[in-house]
N, C-alpha and C positions, 0 to 999 in steps of 0.2 A: 661535383658530387651533388646529387639532389637531396632534399630533406629526408626522404624515406631511407636513403642509404646511411644517413648520419645517425639515425635512431631517434626514438621518441623522447629520450631525456633532453635532447637539444631543443625540443619543441616546447618545453615547459614555459608557461606564462608566469611572470613574477608580478605580484601586486605592488603597484606604485602608490596608490591611495584608495581609500574606501570612503564613500559618502553614504551615510544612513539616510534612507528615504522614508520608511514607514516601519512602525513597530506595533503589531497587533496581538490578539489573543492566541493565534495559531501560527502566524508567520511573521517574519521581518523581511524587508526588501532593502537591498543596498545596491549601489552602483560602484563597481571597482574599475579603476584605471589600471591596465596591465601593460607590461612591456612584452612585446612579441619577439620571437627568435630573430626576426630581421631588423630589430632595433627600433621599429615603430611602436606606437602605443595604440590601444583600443579600449573600449569600454565593455564591461560585462554586467548585465542586470542579473542579480542573484537573489533568489528566494531562499531564506534560511528557515528550516523546519526542524522540529525536535525529533522527528522520526515517528513511525507508527508500527502497529502490530495488527495482524489479521488472522482469522481462524477459518480453516476449511474443516468444518465439523460435520460428521455424519451421524444421523439418528435413524436407526432402522433402515440403513442403506440409502438414505436420502440426505441431500446437502441442506443444511440450515442456512437460510438467506434472509435478508431484510430488504424490503422495498421502501424507498424514501425519495422525496423530492430533492433533486440536486440543483440548487439555484444557478451555479455557473453554466449548467447545461440546459436549464429551463425545461427539465423533464424528470420523470420518475425513473429510478434505476434500481435494479435488483443486484444486490451485492452481498458478499460474505461479511460477517461481522468484523469490524475494524475500528481502530481509533488511535489518536496520537498518544505518544509516550509522555508521561509526566516527567518533570526534571529528575534525573537519576533513576528512573524506573526501569526495572528489568523487562525486556521485551516479552518474555514468556508470561510474566505476571500481568502485563498490560493485555496480552491476548486473552488470557483467562478472564480478566475483568471485563473486557469488552464483550466476550461471548455471553457471559451471564447477564450483564447489563442490557444488552440488546435483544437477546433471544429467550432469556429465562432458563437456560441450560448451562450446566457446569461440565467441564471436560474432566474425565477420569485421568487422562494423561495427554500431554501435548508434546509433539515432536516437530522440530524445525524442518521445514521443507526447503526454504530458500530465504535469503536476505538480499534485497536488490534495491538499487536506486531508481526511483520512479521517473524522474525527468532530469538526468544529469547535465543537460544542455543549459539549464537555468536554475535548477534547485538542488539542494543537498539532502532532500528527504530520503531516508533509508527505511524501507518497509520490510518487516520480518513476517513471513508467512508460516503459520503453524498448522499441523494436522492433528485432529482429534477424531479417533475412530469410534469412540463411544462417549456418550454424554448422559448425564443424570439431571433430573429436574432441579432447578435452582430458583432464583428469584430475579425476575426482570426488573430493571431500574434504569430506563433510558435517561439521558441528560434532559433537562427541562425544556430544551429547544429542539429535541429530537422527536419526530413523529414517524414511527416505524410500523410496518406490517411484517410479521414474521411468517415464513413459509418453509416447508421442507419439500424440496423438489427432486425429481429423478434426474439421472444423467441425461436422458432424452429431453426432458423439459429444459435443462440447463443449456444444452446444445441449441435447442430451438430459440431460447431467449437470446443467445448470442447472435443467431441469424437475424432475429427481429430487432436487435439493438437494445433490448431491455437489459441485457448484461453487456456492458461495453467498457468497463474500467479494467485496467491491466491486472490488478490483483485477483479479481474474480475470474477473468478469462484464464489466467495462469492456474488458478485453483481448479477450474473445470477440466483443463487439460491434464493436470496432475491427477485428478480424480479418475479421468479416463484411463490413464496409464496404470493407476492403482487397480482399477476394475479389471484390466486386461492381464496384469502380471502379478498383482499382490504386493507390488513395491512402488514406492514413489522415488 
């Protein structure tokens, strides 16, 4: 009988040991030794992250985005507002906070679109994507190390930015396609 016929529960990896490697402001890194279904062991490099929240916010039919330099990519990126969760913070509250801090707008109402793991092969970060159909003026207050340019873009601009690589992060690409669905059907 092959492993596929045995079922996924038999493929579970059990942690034998964990070696902490790095503890930073945003992430920690550990190396786990795991036992495999065949009795052998392997190592897994794991990034631990507290989670994040993002907002797909529409203002007058346009998507609010921020452009900022992303050091890991060595380029500027256009993204929807987002940020990491503080310890014990409700993801919806984090989404509302990040929207106002980064764009200067407050959401009248937030609705969860999806919650997903960004890179489950090596990280446990879970991102919560919210939708705000209408926003009100608020007060911008970016983090002291954040330099952002706020823009409201059309769906056509967003699709062009994806083609050009100006939008290339998963949360924003997902938000643009959800927006496209919303524009076509009225539902997300």
